[in-house]
C-alpha positions in Angstrom: -11.7 -3.1 -67.2 -12.9 -1.5 -70.4 -16.6 -2.0 -69.3 -15.8 -0.5 -65.9 -14.1 2.5 -67.5 -17.0 3.1 -69.8 -19.5 2.9 -66.9 -17.4 5.3 -64.8 -17.0 7.7 -67.7 -20.8 7.7 -68.4 -21.5 8.4 -64.7 -19.1 11.4 -64.7 -20.6 12.9 -68.0 -24.3 12.3 -67.1 -26.3 15.4 -67.7 -29.7 15.9 -66.1 -32.4 16.8 -68.6 -34.0 20.3 -68.5 -37.4 20.0 -66.8 -40.2 21.8 -68.6 -43.2 22.4 -66.4 -45.6 25.1 -67.7 -49.0 23.9 -66.5 -51.8 26.0 -65.1 -51.0 25.0 -61.5 -47.2 25.0 -61.8 -46.4 28.4 -60.2 -48.7 27.8 -57.2 -47.6 24.2 -56.9 -43.9 25.1 -56.8 -44.5 27.5 -53.9 -46.6 25.0 -52.0 -44.0 22.2 -52.5 -41.2 24.6 -51.4 -43.2 25.4 -48.2 -43.7 21.7 -47.5 -40.1 20.8 -48.1 -38.9 23.5 -45.6 -41.2 21.9 -43.0 -40.6 18.2 -43.7 -39.0 16.4 -40.7 -35.4 15.4 -41.1 -36.2 11.7 -40.6 -38.3 11.8 -43.8 -36.4 11.6 -47.0 -37.3 11.6 -50.7 -37.4 7.7 -50.8 -40.1 7.7 -48.2 -42.1 10.2 -50.2 -41.7 8.1 -53.4 -42.9 5.0 -51.6 -45.8 7.0 -50.3 -46.8 8.2 -53.7 -46.5 4.7 -55.2 -48.5 3.2 -52.4 -51.2 5.8 -52.8 -51.4 5.1 -56.6 -52.0 1.4 -55.7 -54.7 2.5 -53.2 -56.4 4.7 -55.8 -56.7 1.7 -58.1 -58.0 -0.4 -55.2 -60.5 2.3 -54.4 -61.9 2.4 -57.9 -62.2 -1.4 -57.9 -64.0 -1.4 -54.6 -66.4 1.3 -56.0 -68.1 -1.5 -57.9 -69.7 -2.5 -54.7 -69.6 0.7 -52.6 -69.3 4.3 -53.3 -67.0 4.6 -50.3 -64.4 3.2 -52.7 -64.6 6.5 -54.7 -63.9 8.4 -51.5 -60.9 6.1 -50.9 -59.7 6.8 -54.5 -60.1 10.6 -54.1 -58.1 10.6 -50.8 -55.4 8.3 -52.4 -55.0 10.6 -55.4 -54.4 13.5 -53.1 -51.8 11.5 -51.2 -50.2 10.5 -54.4 -49.8 14.1 -55.4 -48.0 14.8 -52.1 -45.5 11.9 -52.4 -45.0 12.0 -56.1 -44.5 15.8 -56.3 -42.6 16.5 -53.1 -39.9 13.8 -53.3 -37.9 15.6 -56.0 -38.5 19.0 -54.4 -37.2 17.7 -51.1 -34.1 16.2 -52.7 -33.3 19.5 -54.4 -34.0 21.6 -51.3 -31.7 19.4 -49.2 -29.1 19.2 -52.0 -29.5 15.3 -51.9 -30.1 14.8 -55.6 -29.5 11.5 -57.3 -30.4 12.3 -60.9 -30.1 8.8 -62.4 -31.6 6.9 -59.4 -34.4 9.4 -58.9 -35.4 9.6 -62.5 -35.4 5.8 -62.9 -37.2 4.9 -59.7 -39.8 7.8 -60.0 -40.8 6.7 -63.5 -40.8 3.0 -62.9 -43.2 3.7 -60.0 -45.3 5.9 -62.4 -45.5 3.0 -64.9 -46.7 0.4 -62.4 -48.9 3.0 -60.7 -50.6 3.7 -64.0 -51.2 0.0 -64.4 -52.8 -0.3 -60.9 -55.0 2.8 -61.5 -56.2 1.6 -64.9 -56.8 -1.9 -63.6 -58.9 -0.4 -60.8 -60.9 1.6 -63.4 -61.4 -1.5 -65.5 -62.8 -3.4 -62.5 -64.9 -0.5 -61.2 -67.9 -0.8 -63.5 -67.7 2.9 -64.2 -65.4 2.5 -67.2 -65.3 0.1 -70.1 -62.3 -2.2 -69.7 -61.2 -1.5 -73.3 -61.2 2.3 -72.6 -59.1 1.7 -69.5 -56.6 -0.4 -71.4 -56.5 2.2 -74.2 -55.7 4.9 -71.6 -52.8 2.7 -70.2 -51.4 2.1 -73.7 -51.7 5.8 -74.6 -50.0 6.8 -71.4 -47.1 4.3 -72.0 -46.6 5.6 -75.6 -46.5 9.2 -74.4 -44.2 8.2 -71.5 -41.8 6.4 -73.9 -41.6 9.5 -76.1 -40.9 11.7 -73.1 -38.2 9.4 -71.8 -36.5 9.1 -75.2 -36.5 12.9 -75.5 -35.0 13.2 -72.1 -32.0 11.0 -73.3 -31.6 12.4 -76.9 -32.4 16.1 -76.5 -31.9 16.5 -72.7 -35.4 17.9 -72.4 -37.9 16.3 -69.9 -41.4 17.7 -70.6 -43.6 17.4 -67.5 -46.5 19.3 -69.1 -48.0 19.8 -72.5 -49.3 23.2 -73.1 -50.9 24.1 -69.8 -51.8 20.5 -68.9 -49.6 18.4 -66.6 -49.9 15.6 -63.9 -51.5 17.8 -61.3 -54.3 18.8 -63.8 -54.8 15.1 -64.5 -55.2 14.4 -60.8 -57.7 17.3 -60.5 -59.8 15.9 -63.3 -59.7 12.4 -61.8 -60.8 13.8 -58.4 -63.6 15.8 -60.0 -64.7 12.8 -62.1 -64.7 10.5 -59.0 -66.8 13.0 -57.1 -69.2 13.2 -60.0 -69.5 9.4 -60.0 -70.9 9.6 -56.5 -73.8 11.6 -57.8 -74.4 10.2 -61.2 -72.0 8.2 -63.5 -74.0 9.0 -66.6 -73.8 12.1 -68.8 -75.8 13.1 -71.9 -74.1 14.5 -74.9 -75.4 15.0 -78.5 -78.7 13.3 -77.6 -76.9 10.1 -76.5 -76.1 8.6 -73.1 -72.6 7.8 -72.0 -70.8 6.7 -68.9 -68.7 9.7 -67.7 -65.4 7.8 -67.6 -66.0 6.2 -71.0 -66.3 9.6 -72.6 -63.6 11.2 -70.6 -61.3 8.2 -71.1 -61.8 8.3 -74.9 -60.9 12.0 -74.8 -57.8 11.3 -72.7 -56.7 8.6 -75.2 -57.1 10.9 -78.1 -55.3 13.7 -76.3 -52.3 11.6 -75.1 -51.8 10.1 -78.6 -52.0 13.5 -80.2 -49.4 14.9 -77.8 -47.1 11.8 -78.4 -47.4 12.2 -82.2 -46.8 16.0 -82.1 -43.8 15.6 -79.8 -42.3 12.8 -81.9 -42.5 14.9 -85.0 -41.0 18.0 -83.3 -38.1 16.0 -81.8 -37.4 14.0 -85.0 -37.1 17.3 -86.9 -34.9 18.8 -84.2 -32.5 15.7 -84.2 -32.5 15.6 -88.0 -31.3 19.2 -88.1 -28.7 18.7 -85.3 -27.3 15.5 -86.8 -27.3 16.0 -90.6 -25.8 13.4 -92.9 -22.1 13.9 -93.7 
């Protein structure tokens, strides 16, 4: 009974974290998603869109893996990333538009899907031949570290940061699409008198960027919590 009472009390006191989304594309994206939500057929709900986004992330990874043998795999990856944006971005907007929000369920399912989706995507890149497998693993690890910091902040300071500076998930998708399109032409770039694979150099920059954001956010949130909970 005590456990049931604690669970019931936690459910009634659950507070949804404040969403922070300040990326370059955020204003335009919000308008587009609202327009799409208003025109989404009633038979389609947010769960369908979450599944669509998750399936598309898997397809994107498969596309990159297939690109090892055919550049049509890159076209598949580009299309899948676009579909992933639709499903992953519209599911929450649709739930809010229809007043069908399930904060705990939605948060949990959405980010579990993101975690496994990132695994599929990085595995595809590792198998593609366009990216060193160690770089792909490094990007996955950096993503998981940044995600863990974000989820801990959501619980402890009720702040869910969806973008860092002017850079968010949609900007990442745009860069992936641009990079995949560039691979169709030439996977090699020249910088500083040396030759690199595009996704090796871009992946290394992504690792450094995500780790820097995770460390910075960890310091900021630790200081905030230290001030809010001083020693007696």
